[in-house]
ZAGUKE-494033 format. One line per field, with one value per atom (N, C-alpha, C, O): residue number from 1; x, y, z. Coordinates in Angstrom, 2 decimals. Last residue first. Layout:
<atoms>
num = NUM,... .
xx = X,... .
yy = Y,... .
zz = Z,... .
</atoms>
This chain:
<atoms>
num = 214,214,214,214,213,213,213,213,212,212,212,212,211,211,211,211,210,210,210,210,209,209,209,209,208,208,208,208,207,207,207,207,206,206,206,206,205,205,205,205,204,204,204,204,203,203,203,203,202,202,202,202,201,201,201,201,200,200,200,200,199,199,199,199,198,198,198,198,197,197,197,197,196,196,196,196,195,195,195,195,194,194,194,194,193,193,193,193,192,192,192,192,191,191,191,191,190,190,190,190,189,189,189,189,188,188,188,188,187,187,187,187,186,186,186,186,185,185,185,185,184,184,184,184,183,183,183,183,182,182,182,182,181,181,181,181,180,180,180,180,179,179,179,179,178,178,178,178,177,177,177,177,176,176,176,176,175,175,175,175,174,174,174,174,173,173,173,173,172,172,172,172,171,171,171,171,170,170,170,170,169,169,169,169,168,168,168,168,167,167,167,167,166,166,166,166,165,165,165,165,164,164,164,164,163,163,163,163,162,162,162,162,161,161,161,161,160,160,160,160,159,159,159,159,158,158,158,158,157,157,157,157,156,156,156,156,155,155,155,155,154,154,154,154,153,153,153,153,152,152,152,152,151,151,151,151,150,150,150,150,149,149,149,149,148,148,148,148,147,147,147,147,146,146,146,146,145,145,145,145,144,144,144,144,143,143,143,143,142,142,142,142,141,141,141,141,140,140,140,140,139,139,139,139,138,138,138,138,137,137,137,137,136,136,136,136,135,135,135,135,134,134,134,134,133,133,133,133,132,132,132,132,131,131,131,131,130,130,130,130,129,129,129,129,128,128,128,128,127,127,127,127,126,126,126,126,125,125,125,125,124,124,124,124,123,123,123,123,122,122,122,122,121,121,121,121,120,120,120,120,119,119,119,119,118,118,118,118,117,117,117,117,116,116,116,116,115,115,115,115,114,114,114,114,113,113,113,113,112,112,112,112,111,111,111,111,110,110,110,110,109,109,109,109,108,108,108,108,107,107,107,107,106,106,106,106,105,105,105,105,104,104,104,104,103,103,103,103,102,102,102,102,101,101,101,101,100,100,100,100,99,99,99,99,98,98,98,98,97,97,97,97,96,96,96,96,95,95,95,95,94,94,94,94,93,93,93,93,92,92,92,92,91,91,91,91,90,90,90,90,89,89,89,89,88,88,88,88,87,87,87,87,86,86,86,86,85,85,85,85,84,84,84,84,83,83,83,83,82,82,82,82,81,81,81,81,80,80,80,80,79,79,79,79,78,78,78,78,77,77,77,77,76,76,76,76,75,75,75,75,74,74,74,74,73,73,73,73,72,72,72,72,71,71,71,71,70,70,70,70,69,69,69,69,68,68,68,68,67,67,67,67,66,66,66,66,65,65,65,65,64,64,64,64,63,63,63,63,62,62,62,62,61,61,61,61,60,60,60,60,59,59,59,59,58,58,58,58,57,57,57,57,56,56,56,56,55,55,55,55,54,54,54,54,53,53,53,53,52,52,52,52,51,51,51,51,50,50,50,50,49,49,49,49,48,48,48,48,47,47,47,47,46,46,46,46,45,45,45,45,44,44,44,44,43,43,43,43,42,42,42,42,41,41,41,41,40,40,40,40,39,39,39,39,38,38,38,38,37,37,37,37,36,36,36,36,35,35,35,35,34,34,34,34,33,33,33,33,32,32,32,32,31,31,31,31,30,30,30,30,29,29,29,29,28,28,28,28,27,27,27,27,26,26,26,26,25,25,25,25,24,24,24,24,23,23,23,23,22,22,22,22,21,21,21,21,20,20,20,20,19,19,19,19,18,18,18,18,17,17,17,17,16,16,16,16,15,15,15,15,14,14,14,14,13,13,13,13,12,12,12,12,11,11,11,11,10,10,10,10,9,9,9,9,8,8,8,8,7,7,7,7,6,6,6,6,5,5,5,5,4,4,4,4,3,3,3,3,2,2,2,2,1,1,1,1 .
xx = 20.22,19.57,18.07,17.48,21.22,21.00,20.26,19.81,21.73,20.70,20.49,19.60,23.56,22.02,21.08,19.89,25.74,25.34,23.94,23.14,26.09,26.17,25.86,25.65,25.55,25.36,25.22,24.40,26.03,24.62,24.41,23.27,28.44,27.78,26.20,25.34,29.79,29.99,28.80,28.23,29.40,28.96,28.86,27.76,30.46,29.05,28.69,27.75,33.30,32.72,31.26,30.76,35.39,34.55,34.12,34.55,37.75,37.05,36.40,36.73,37.27,38.11,37.26,36.12,36.39,36.82,37.30,37.72,34.60,35.21,35.38,34.53,33.47,34.11,34.62,35.08,34.56,33.60,34.43,35.65,34.59,35.67,34.70,34.14,33.98,33.31,34.27,34.77,33.87,34.63,34.13,33.92,31.42,31.79,32.71,32.21,30.35,31.93,32.45,33.61,27.69,28.32,29.74,30.31,26.56,27.00,27.80,28.65,23.91,25.30,25.81,25.45,21.45,21.37,22.83,22.96,21.83,21.94,21.47,21.09,21.86,23.08,22.99,23.95,19.20,20.39,21.69,22.31,17.00,16.80,18.02,18.06,18.01,17.19,17.28,17.56,19.12,19.78,19.18,19.79,17.30,18.64,19.26,19.84,15.19,15.01,16.21,16.22,16.50,15.93,15.77,16.14,17.28,18.46,17.76,18.29,14.50,15.19,16.61,16.96,13.80,13.27,13.82,13.69,15.85,15.86,15.10,15.66,17.63,16.30,16.39,16.85,19.43,19.24,17.94,17.01,19.81,19.53,19.46,19.45,20.27,19.06,18.74,17.59,21.21,21.34,20.23,19.20,20.40,19.88,20.29,19.74,21.54,20.41,19.88,18.84,25.00,23.91,22.75,22.88,25.65,25.76,24.59,23.45,25.97,25.56,25.79,26.09,27.95,27.14,26.60,26.78,29.79,28.84,28.01,27.37,31.69,31.70,30.66,30.82,28.96,30.40,30.37,29.44,27.26,27.40,28.91,29.87,27.24,26.12,26.30,25.48,29.45,28.79,27.47,26.66,31.07,30.98,30.42,30.86,31.53,30.11,29.97,28.89,32.67,33.14,31.76,30.85,33.14,32.19,32.69,33.02,34.48,34.66,33.63,33.23,34.89,33.91,34.46,34.76,36.06,36.85,36.26,36.95,33.93,35.04,35.95,36.62,32.27,31.95,33.05,33.07,32.59,33.26,33.07,33.63,30.60,30.69,31.39,30.91,29.97,30.75,30.99,31.59,26.99,28.12,28.59,27.85,25.81,26.02,27.01,27.83,23.70,24.40,24.71,23.71,21.80,22.53,23.76,24.77,20.75,19.88,20.57,19.93,22.45,22.22,21.33,21.35,21.76,22.69,22.81,23.18,19.82,19.62,20.52,20.07,20.26,19.84,19.57,19.19,22.01,21.73,21.38,22.04,22.90,22.10,21.73,21.00,25.56,24.20,23.95,24.72,27.42,26.76,25.59,24.59,30.33,28.94,28.16,28.22,33.41,32.75,31.42,31.26,35.62,34.23,33.92,34.12,38.85,37.79,36.72,36.94,41.03,40.29,39.07,38.43,41.13,42.00,41.05,40.29,37.91,39.33,39.92,39.39,34.80,35.58,36.90,37.12,31.39,32.75,33.86,33.84,27.93,29.24,30.39,30.42,24.86,25.95,27.20,27.38,22.85,23.30,24.15,24.23,22.06,21.85,22.06,21.57,23.84,22.65,22.66,23.30,25.88,25.74,24.35,23.74,27.23,26.41,25.71,24.99,30.59,29.45,28.47,28.93,31.64,31.75,30.31,29.17,32.00,31.22,31.31,31.09,35.33,34.24,33.39,34.06,36.34,36.49,35.33,34.30,37.19,36.19,36.52,36.99,38.26,38.47,37.26,36.61,36.94,37.32,37.16,36.08,37.26,37.14,37.76,38.94,35.12,36.36,36.20,35.09,33.90,34.03,35.26,36.32,31.67,32.89,33.06,32.51,29.49,29.59,30.88,31.05,29.13,30.04,30.17,30.75,27.12,27.05,28.02,27.77,27.13,25.86,26.22,25.56,29.94,29.23,28.16,27.95,30.44,31.34,30.60,30.69,28.69,28.33,29.16,28.78,29.88,28.53,28.25,27.66,32.00,32.22,30.86,30.88,30.59,31.59,31.71,31.55,28.93,28.79,29.46,28.80,29.04,29.40,29.25,29.39,28.02,29.46,29.71,30.91,25.17,26.08,27.70,28.40,24.24,24.43,25.24,26.03,24.51,25.40,25.23,26.17,23.24,24.05,25.04,26.16,21.68,21.00,21.85,21.35,23.48,22.90,22.20,22.12,26.59,25.01,24.48,24.84,29.55,28.75,27.28,26.85,32.87,31.66,30.75,31.24,34.86,34.15,32.86,32.14,37.38,36.30,35.55,35.49,40.98,39.89,38.53,38.60,43.32,42.25,41.00,40.14,45.53,45.19,43.86,43.46,45.89,46.97,46.70,47.51,43.25,44.50,45.60,46.19,41.45,41.29,42.73,43.30,42.79,43.02,42.63,43.20,42.44,43.76,43.77,44.77,39.61,40.23,41.57,42.02,39.11,38.75,39.35,39.69,39.63,40.91,40.34,41.15,37.07,37.98,39.21,39.63,35.45,35.65,36.53,36.80,34.40,34.75,35.20,35.32,33.81,34.76,35.11,36.27,31.36,32.78,33.82,34.94,29.17,29.54,31.14,32.00,28.07,28.46,29.14,29.65,29.22,28.17,28.81,29.92,31.24,30.09,29.12,27.97,32.90,32.41,31.12,30.19,35.78,34.40,34.00,34.86,37.49,37.34,35.98,35.04,39.48,38.15,38.53,39.59,42.29,41.23,39.89,39.15,45.63,44.25,43.17,43.33,47.85,47.41,45.90,45.11,51.10,49.50,49.06,49.70,53.57,53.30,51.78,51.45,53.93,53.29,53.00,52.43,55.01,55.71,55.13,55.98,52.49,53.56,54.79,55.36,50.66,50.25,51.61,51.71,52.03,51.52,51.38,51.77,52.49,53.54,53.05,53.66,49.71,50.62,51.79,52.05,49.21,48.29,49.14,49.20,51.15,51.07,50.28,50.59,50.37,51.71,51.69,52.16,47.97,47.93,49.18,49.23,48.81,47.92,47.76,47.44,50.18,50.80,50.12,50.69,48.30,49.36,49.86,50.02,44.95,46.32,47.37,47.38,43.08,42.79,44.14,44.41,41.38,42.71,42.61,42.21,39.25,39.20,40.27,40.30,37.90,39.29,39.02,38.66,36.49,36.24,37.53,38.09,38.57,37.15,37.17,37.79,40.01,40.36,39.00,38.32,41.41,40.37,40.47,40.93,43.97,43.27,42.25,42.18,45.96,44.91,44.52,44.78,47.82,48.27,47.40,47.80,46.87,47.16,47.65,47.86,46.48,47.78,47.76,48.88,44.85,45.15,46.26,47.13,43.54,44.23,44.28,43.77,42.36,42.05,42.71,42.49,42.36,43.17,43.12,43.87,40.24,40.79,41.40,40.78,39.97,40.20,40.81,41.59,38.09,38.75,38.80,37.77,38.37,37.75,38.60,39.82,38.64,39.22,38.50,38.03,38.09,36.97,37.51,36.65,40.42,40.07,38.84,38.48,41.96,41.25,40.67,40.48,42.26,42.25,41.38,40.33,43.81,42.86,43.45,44.60,43.97,44.51,43.48,42.48,44.27,43.58,44.40,45.44,44.44,45.25,44.38,43.88,44.15,43.35,44.27,44.75,44.60,45.18,44.24,43.70,44.76,43.77,44.38,44.60,45.95,46.35,45.20,44.67 .
yy = 209.15,209.57,209.69,210.04,207.72,209.19,209.91,211.05,205.12,205.37,207.00,207.45,205.38,204.85,205.19,205.49,207.80,206.72,206.50,207.35,209.81,208.45,207.62,206.48,212.51,212.00,210.66,210.27,212.42,212.81,212.48,212.14,211.74,210.90,211.24,210.37,213.87,212.58,211.67,210.92,215.71,216.03,214.75,214.48,214.82,214.90,214.98,214.34,212.66,213.94,213.95,213.06,210.25,210.79,212.34,213.06,207.86,209.05,209.35,208.79,204.30,205.37,206.72,206.60,201.99,202.38,203.77,204.42,202.89,201.76,202.35,203.12,205.40,204.39,203.16,202.35,208.27,207.32,206.32,206.31,211.45,210.36,209.37,209.71,213.66,212.58,211.60,210.90,217.01,215.69,214.76,215.09,219.08,218.47,217.07,216.15,220.33,220.36,219.70,219.75,220.21,219.48,219.36,218.40,220.23,220.85,220.14,219.42,218.18,218.47,219.21,218.79,216.79,218.40,218.92,220.15,214.12,214.71,216.07,216.59,213.66,213.45,214.22,214.78,214.57,214.91,214.85,215.83,213.65,214.91,215.28,216.48,211.10,212.18,213.58,214.55,209.76,210.09,211.19,212.06,209.48,210.08,210.60,211.68,208.24,209.41,210.05,211.23,205.65,206.49,207.74,208.56,204.83,205.12,206.05,207.12,204.28,205.42,206.19,207.37,202.23,203.36,204.54,205.64,200.28,200.82,202.21,203.25,200.03,200.22,201.06,202.20,198.32,198.90,199.22,198.70,196.67,197.95,198.84,200.07,194.05,194.14,195.77,196.18,194.66,194.47,194.53,195.04,195.84,194.49,194.00,193.01,197.71,198.24,196.98,197.05,199.00,197.99,198.41,199.32,202.12,200.92,199.97,200.21,202.54,203.11,201.87,200.75,203.88,202.83,203.49,204.67,205.57,204.86,203.87,203.04,205.29,205.82,205.05,203.84,205.48,205.02,205.59,206.17,206.49,206.66,206.30,206.78,205.25,205.84,205.92,205.42,204.53,203.69,203.92,203.02,207.67,206.36,205.28,205.23,210.12,209.68,208.21,207.75,213.42,211.84,211.15,211.65,215.82,215.15,213.66,212.91,218.98,217.74,217.26,217.95,221.84,221.31,219.50,218.90,223.35,222.65,221.96,221.51,224.57,225.26,224.72,225.51,222.28,223.37,224.21,224.53,219.25,220.56,221.44,221.27,216.68,217.50,218.96,219.72,213.61,214.71,215.61,215.18,211.69,212.30,213.35,213.95,208.70,210.21,210.53,209.68,206.26,206.67,208.18,208.89,205.22,206.32,206.58,207.10,203.03,203.96,205.23,206.28,202.10,201.96,203.22,204.32,202.86,201.67,201.14,199.98,204.56,203.85,202.52,201.38,208.11,206.61,205.92,206.49,210.54,209.84,208.39,207.50,213.51,212.24,211.66,212.33,215.38,215.23,213.83,213.00,217.64,216.38,216.24,216.86,219.49,219.32,217.99,217.35,220.55,219.63,219.61,219.72,223.29,222.79,221.68,221.78,224.62,224.22,223.46,223.08,225.47,226.50,226.02,226.79,222.98,224.12,225.07,225.53,221.78,221.34,222.55,223.02,220.85,221.81,221.32,220.63,219.81,219.25,220.40,220.87,220.21,220.62,220.27,220.39,219.11,219.47,219.78,219.55,218.18,219.67,219.97,221.17,215.28,216.23,217.84,218.45,214.50,214.74,215.65,216.70,212.45,213.51,213.43,212.37,212.13,211.58,212.57,213.47,212.17,213.11,212.27,211.79,209.08,210.26,211.08,210.65,205.86,206.62,208.14,208.41,204.39,205.00,205.78,206.43,201.62,203.14,203.45,202.88,198.25,199.33,200.50,200.59,195.43,196.42,197.60,197.77,192.38,193.47,194.79,195.09,189.25,190.08,191.46,191.57,187.19,188.18,188.97,189.35,184.54,185.21,185.88,185.34,184.77,184.68,185.27,186.33,185.30,184.38,183.83,182.65,187.82,187.12,185.50,184.63,189.07,189.10,188.21,187.85,188.18,188.27,188.34,187.59,188.29,187.04,186.96,185.94,191.04,190.01,188.65,187.89,192.06,192.29,191.15,190.56,191.59,191.08,191.02,190.07,193.46,191.88,191.09,190.03,195.72,195.43,193.78,193.06,197.56,195.99,195.46,194.62,200.26,199.82,198.22,197.62,200.67,200.93,200.53,200.48,199.91,199.22,199.36,198.41,201.87,200.46,199.72,198.92,204.32,203.98,202.61,202.21,205.01,203.73,203.69,203.17,207.19,206.02,204.75,203.63,209.26,208.55,207.22,206.30,209.31,209.52,208.66,207.48,209.75,208.89,209.39,209.84,209.50,210.54,210.00,209.76,207.71,207.73,208.84,208.99,209.45,208.70,208.96,210.06,209.60,209.82,209.13,207.98,209.26,209.57,210.01,210.77,208.28,209.63,210.22,211.38,205.74,206.37,207.77,208.41,204.49,204.16,205.31,205.83,205.49,205.90,205.75,206.72,204.36,205.65,206.30,207.26,201.57,202.17,203.54,204.07,201.33,201.16,201.61,202.04,201.89,202.95,202.74,203.72,199.89,200.69,201.80,202.48,199.15,198.05,198.92,198.39,200.58,200.88,200.05,200.13,199.69,201.22,201.65,202.84,197.15,197.48,198.80,199.07,197.27,197.03,197.16,197.29,200.25,198.84,198.61,199.46,202.57,201.98,200.62,199.91,205.47,204.57,203.74,204.04,207.39,207.75,206.80,207.22,208.52,207.32,207.81,208.47,210.13,210.32,208.96,208.39,211.76,210.30,210.29,210.48,214.76,214.00,212.66,212.38,215.29,216.05,215.38,215.50,214.78,214.12,214.68,214.44,216.52,216.45,215.86,216.64,215.91,216.18,215.85,215.10,215.47,216.27,216.76,217.92,213.89,215.01,216.08,217.17,211.60,212.10,213.55,214.39,211.08,211.26,212.14,213.15,210.11,211.08,211.82,213.05,208.03,209.32,210.60,211.73,206.20,206.89,208.21,209.27,205.53,206.04,206.92,208.05,204.29,205.44,206.31,207.54,202.37,203.21,204.54,205.63,200.55,201.20,202.47,203.52,199.65,200.57,201.22,202.28,198.17,199.51,200.26,201.44,196.20,197.18,198.31,199.39,194.82,195.80,196.60,197.78,195.31,194.50,195.61,196.81,197.37,195.87,195.16,194.56,200.38,199.72,198.38,198.28,202.17,200.55,199.76,198.66,204.69,204.03,202.53,201.80,207.16,205.63,204.75,204.16,209.81,209.35,207.88,207.42,212.04,210.58,210.13,210.05,215.26,214.42,212.99,212.92,217.57,216.36,215.64,215.37,220.21,219.49,218.55,218.83,221.92,220.70,219.70,218.57,224.15,224.34,222.88,222.79,223.55,224.15,224.05,223.81,220.24,221.55,222.40,221.78,217.04,217.95,219.27,219.41,213.91,215.16,216.14,216.14,210.47,211.51,212.97,213.25,207.79,209.19,210.00,210.10,204.66,205.38,206.85,206.99,202.39,203.58,204.53,205.13,198.96,200.14,201.46,201.41,196.26,197.40,198.64,199.33,194.10,194.61,195.86,196.48,193.28,192.64,193.07,192.40,196.77,195.53,194.68,195.23,199.96,198.81,197.64,197.59,202.50,201.33,200.27,199.83,205.84,204.34,203.29,203.20,208.94,207.59,206.54,206.30,212.17,211.08,209.71,209.39,215.61,214.21,213.04,213.00,218.83,217.54,216.45,216.39,222.02,221.07,219.75,219.62,225.38,223.84,223.01,223.26 .
zz = -7.26,-8.49,-8.49,-9.52,-5.16,-5.17,-6.34,-6.29,-5.76,-4.65,-4.53,-3.81,-7.97,-8.30,-7.02,-7.16,-8.34,-7.38,-7.48,-7.09,-10.41,-10.69,-9.73,-10.15,-9.46,-10.80,-11.10,-11.92,-6.78,-7.34,-8.45,-8.76,-6.76,-6.09,-6.57,-6.68,-8.20,-8.53,-8.05,-8.85,-6.01,-7.49,-8.11,-8.60,-3.81,-3.75,-5.31,-5.77,-4.45,-4.34,-4.41,-5.09,-2.63,-3.76,-3.56,-2.67,-1.75,-1.55,-2.65,-3.70,-1.43,-1.84,-1.53,-1.08,1.43,0.07,-0.21,0.74,4.34,3.56,2.07,1.60,5.23,6.14,5.59,6.38,3.21,3.90,4.68,4.81,2.10,2.92,3.70,4.74,-0.12,0.61,1.04,0.16,-0.59,-0.72,0.37,1.53,-2.13,-0.71,-1.02,-1.66,-4.17,-4.06,-2.73,-2.33,-3.73,-4.67,-4.73,-5.26,-0.31,-1.48,-2.31,-1.79,0.69,0.86,-0.39,-1.49,0.16,0.27,0.48,0.43,0.27,-1.15,-1.11,-2.16,3.03,2.28,0.74,0.20,3.89,4.55,3.38,2.98,2.46,3.18,3.67,3.97,1.11,0.56,1.09,0.38,2.88,1.63,0.96,0.34,4.90,5.40,4.04,4.01,3.88,4.43,4.49,4.14,3.31,2.27,2.58,1.74,6.00,5.01,3.93,3.64,6.95,7.55,6.72,6.71,5.17,5.33,5.82,5.29,5.91,4.38,4.60,4.27,8.71,8.29,7.04,7.00,11.40,10.26,9.76,10.37,13.61,13.93,12.58,12.71,12.29,13.15,13.31,13.15,8.76,10.19,11.08,10.65,6.26,6.70,8.09,8.56,5.18,6.01,6.47,7.12,4.26,4.49,5.37,6.20,2.41,3.78,3.79,3.39,-0.88,0.42,1.41,1.01,-3.70,-3.16,-1.65,-1.33,-4.96,-5.80,-5.06,-5.72,-1.94,-3.37,-4.35,-4.45,0.65,-0.04,-1.43,-1.99,3.36,1.87,1.57,2.17,5.91,5.26,3.73,2.96,7.28,6.39,5.98,5.73,7.04,7.94,6.78,5.63,6.18,5.95,6.82,7.19,6.66,7.01,6.90,7.55,4.28,5.13,5.27,4.35,3.47,3.59,4.58,5.52,3.18,2.18,2.12,1.09,5.04,4.23,3.12,2.20,6.36,6.19,5.22,4.55,6.92,6.08,5.58,4.39,7.64,7.95,6.60,5.52,9.34,8.09,8.42,9.26,9.96,10.49,9.29,8.30,10.08,9.23,10.09,10.86,11.77,11.58,10.58,10.24,13.28,12.45,12.00,11.87,15.03,15.30,14.41,14.88,13.73,14.21,14.63,14.58,10.78,12.19,12.81,12.24,8.20,8.53,9.80,10.02,9.37,8.30,8.27,8.31,10.37,10.54,9.23,8.21,10.53,9.22,9.47,8.93,11.69,11.93,10.89,10.16,11.49,10.91,11.05,10.57,13.35,13.43,12.67,13.02,12.19,12.48,12.29,11.24,13.24,12.55,13.01,14.23,12.94,13.56,12.62,11.41,13.49,12.70,13.57,14.72,14.90,14.33,13.38,12.66,17.21,16.67,16.37,17.22,17.11,17.44,16.61,15.61,18.10,17.71,18.08,19.07,16.88,17.52,17.18,16.04,17.39,16.84,17.59,18.81,16.52,17.38,16.73,15.54,14.51,14.66,15.76,16.03,16.44,14.90,15.39,16.34,19.18,18.37,17.19,17.15,21.19,20.03,19.60,19.66,24.33,23.44,22.30,22.71,25.37,25.02,24.01,22.98,26.04,26.69,26.06,26.25,27.21,26.44,26.97,28.15,27.79,28.33,27.32,26.51,25.49,26.18,26.79,26.43,25.89,25.83,26.30,27.43,24.06,25.02,24.74,23.71,23.64,22.76,23.84,24.34,23.03,24.16,23.65,23.31,21.22,21.33,22.45,22.82,19.61,20.96,20.89,20.56,16.86,17.40,18.70,19.00,15.23,15.87,16.64,16.95,14.09,13.38,13.91,13.26,15.44,14.19,13.48,12.33,18.22,17.54,16.01,15.29,18.82,18.90,18.21,17.55,18.42,17.69,17.84,16.88,20.06,18.62,17.71,16.70,22.53,22.19,20.73,20.22,22.24,22.46,22.13,21.49,22.29,21.13,21.08,20.10,23.58,23.85,22.73,22.12,23.38,24.77,24.88,25.95,20.90,21.08,22.48,22.71,21.21,20.22,20.87,21.22,23.01,23.52,22.69,23.19,21.48,22.56,23.14,23.81,19.14,18.98,20.26,20.20,19.93,19.48,19.28,19.25,20.45,21.50,21.20,22.01,18.59,18.74,19.63,19.71,20.41,19.48,19.58,20.65,21.46,21.21,20.24,19.14,23.82,22.49,22.71,23.70,25.56,25.52,24.30,23.75,25.96,25.10,25.17,24.74,26.85,27.78,26.94,27.39,25.55,25.54,26.20,26.09,25.88,25.54,25.96,26.64,26.86,27.63,27.31,28.26,24.74,26.16,26.88,27.39,22.63,22.56,24.11,24.63,23.05,23.19,23.16,23.66,22.97,24.29,24.33,25.40,20.22,21.24,22.44,23.10,18.22,18.77,20.01,20.64,16.95,17.69,18.53,19.56,15.78,17.18,17.77,18.97,13.24,13.24,14.80,15.09,13.67,12.82,12.91,12.61,15.43,16.01,14.94,15.43,15.22,14.79,14.97,14.75,15.76,17.00,16.46,17.32,13.87,14.40,15.37,15.82,13.79,12.84,13.28,13.12,16.58,15.94,15.04,15.49,17.93,17.25,16.48,15.80,20.12,19.51,18.91,19.69,20.52,20.29,19.83,19.28,20.88,21.56,21.45,22.43,20.34,20.20,21.24,22.43,19.18,20.60,20.16,19.64,17.30,17.37,18.82,19.56,16.13,17.33,17.45,17.68,14.14,13.71,14.86,14.73,15.46,14.57,14.18,13.90,17.06,17.76,16.71,17.11,15.03,16.21,16.72,16.74,13.63,13.15,13.87,13.57,15.79,15.10,14.29,14.36,16.34,17.36,16.81,17.21,13.84,14.41,15.53,15.55,13.72,12.80,13.03,12.55,16.02,15.79,14.93,15.37,14.96,16.31,16.55,17.17,12.99,12.66,13.96,13.96,14.09,13.13,12.97,12.80,15.87,16.52,15.42,15.70,14.31,14.47,15.00,14.74,14.52,15.13,15.40,16.44,14.51,14.50,15.39,16.55,13.87,13.76,13.78,13.24,14.94,15.32,15.20,16.12,13.94,13.59,13.91,12.99,13.95,13.39,13.10,12.14,16.06,15.18,15.17,16.19,15.78,16.31,15.42,14.28,16.99,16.12,16.58,17.78,17.22,17.82,16.69,15.52,15.99,16.44,17.01,17.28,14.77,16.17,16.66,17.87,12.05,12.24,13.87,14.31,12.19,11.82,12.20,12.81,11.48,12.21,11.57,10.46,11.79,11.23,12.01,13.22,11.03,11.74,11.26,10.32,10.44,10.00,11.16,12.22,9.16,10.29,9.67,8.73,7.23,7.13,8.44,8.77,7.02,7.60,7.47,7.62,6.13,5.49,5.86,4.96,7.77,6.98,6.20,5.59,9.34,8.06,7.42,6.45,9.92,10.41,9.10,8.01,8.23,9.49,9.30,8.66,6.65,6.50,7.46,7.53,7.68,7.80,7.65,8.36,6.34,6.32,6.67,6.06,7.41,7.35,7.54,8.62,6.70,7.03,6.52,5.39,7.63,7.19,7.72,8.82,6.82,7.32,6.62,5.42,7.42,7.17,7.61,8.70 .
</atoms>
């Protein structure tokens, strides 16, 4: 059994995923829970399914994907695992709110745990996620790819028929183009794409219809 639960979170409608298997262990990817109702829904899902969270992963360091990190540190002792290039971003969420949106917010922080690199693996239960570094949306953006289940979590690198922005200070179109051509486009066509915003897709459809991959 391989289960993926999607929770749409915060005003930017970010996708948070809880991924589990028969072992009862789970990983939480991009915990963007912001409203109390979203935090309660995540906690209830973990409790009702008797899951044991063992990893908190971030595809990148932008605040809409990390609002809920402090809650998971408090409730489950999880440190956020992220590519090293985005460590500074994830450790300064309140400053991001000021810089990007011009608003003052006291956003809780979880300690930073393992700093990830391309090719690293994350294990839970009987499954493995492989880190694929895909700079472009941010310098530390990454995909989490489960070859066993033909699933990839793409964060804000790849959306259904689109891609993430590259006009932030830490973004780069040149890096994004390289990541799309040399990493994303080489995923198997049968791979299910679960992105950081919007509906799911498949690599077959993206390779055929996404204008950035054609």
